[in-house]
C-alpha positions in Angstrom: -0.1 -0.1 0.0 1.2 3.3 -0.8 0.5 6.8 0.3 -0.8 8.0 3.7 -3.5 7.8 6.4 -4.6 10.0 9.0 -6.4 8.9 12.3 -7.9 11.7 14.0 -9.0 10.3 17.3 -11.8 12.0 19.5 -12.7 11.7 23.0 -9.2 10.4 24.7 -8.2 10.7 28.2 -5.9 13.4 27.1 -8.1 14.8 24.4 -7.9 14.3 20.7 -4.9 13.1 19.0 -4.0 12.5 15.4 -1.8 10.1 13.9 -0.3 10.1 10.4 0.6 6.7 9.0 3.2 7.0 5.9 2.9 3.7 4.0 5.6 4.9 1.7 8.4 5.4 4.3 7.2 3.3 7.3 7.0 6.2 9.6 4.1 7.1 12.2 3.8 10.6 13.4 1.7 11.6 16.4 1.3 15.5 16.1 -2.0 17.8 15.6 -0.5 18.8 11.9 -0.3 15.2 11.2 -3.7 15.2 9.1 -2.4 18.0 6.7 -1.5 16.3 3.3 -3.1 12.9 4.0 -4.3 10.6 1.1 -7.2 9.9 3.6 -8.4 10.8 6.9 -10.1 8.8 9.1 -12.0 10.6 12.1 -13.3 7.9 15.2 -13.6 7.8 19.0 -10.6 6.5 20.7 -13.2 4.0 22.0 -14.0 2.7 18.7 -10.6 2.5 17.4 -9.2 0.5 20.1 -12.8 -2.0 19.8 -11.5 -2.1 15.9 -7.6 -2.8 16.8 -8.9 -5.4 19.6 -11.2 -7.0 16.7 -14.3 -6.6 18.9 -16.1 -4.8 16.1 -15.8 -4.7 12.6 -15.2 -1.5 10.1 -18.7 -1.8 9.0 -20.0 -1.8 12.7 -18.0 1.5 12.9 -20.0 3.4 10.9 -22.0 6.0 12.7 -25.2 4.8 10.5 -26.2 1.7 8.4 -24.1 1.4 5.2 -27.3 1.3 3.1 -27.5 5.1 3.8 -24.0 5.7 2.1 -24.3 6.7 -1.4 -23.5 4.7 -4.4 -19.8 4.9 -5.7 -19.9 7.1 -8.9 -17.9 4.4 -11.2 -19.2 0.9 -9.7 -22.7 1.7 -8.5 -22.3 0.1 -5.7 -22.4 1.1 -1.7 -19.7 0.3 0.7 -20.3 -3.2 2.0 -22.2 -4.7 -0.9 
């Protein structure tokens, strides 16, 4: 995988935190500016992130609304999870 992912974790004990995972350079950075320029930014609660990492919930379960409410993909016509 190439590119970078930013994770903005909300509601943690120390407040919100931002992590940048740079897949091209194998570097992880924890800084407020880390989401700037990321190829993809994922914002979720720290509680949800920890549950995803632990495997107690799936990515689809972490969505704040059912996947059938998501728009169709413009190229494939599918919704996420279909």
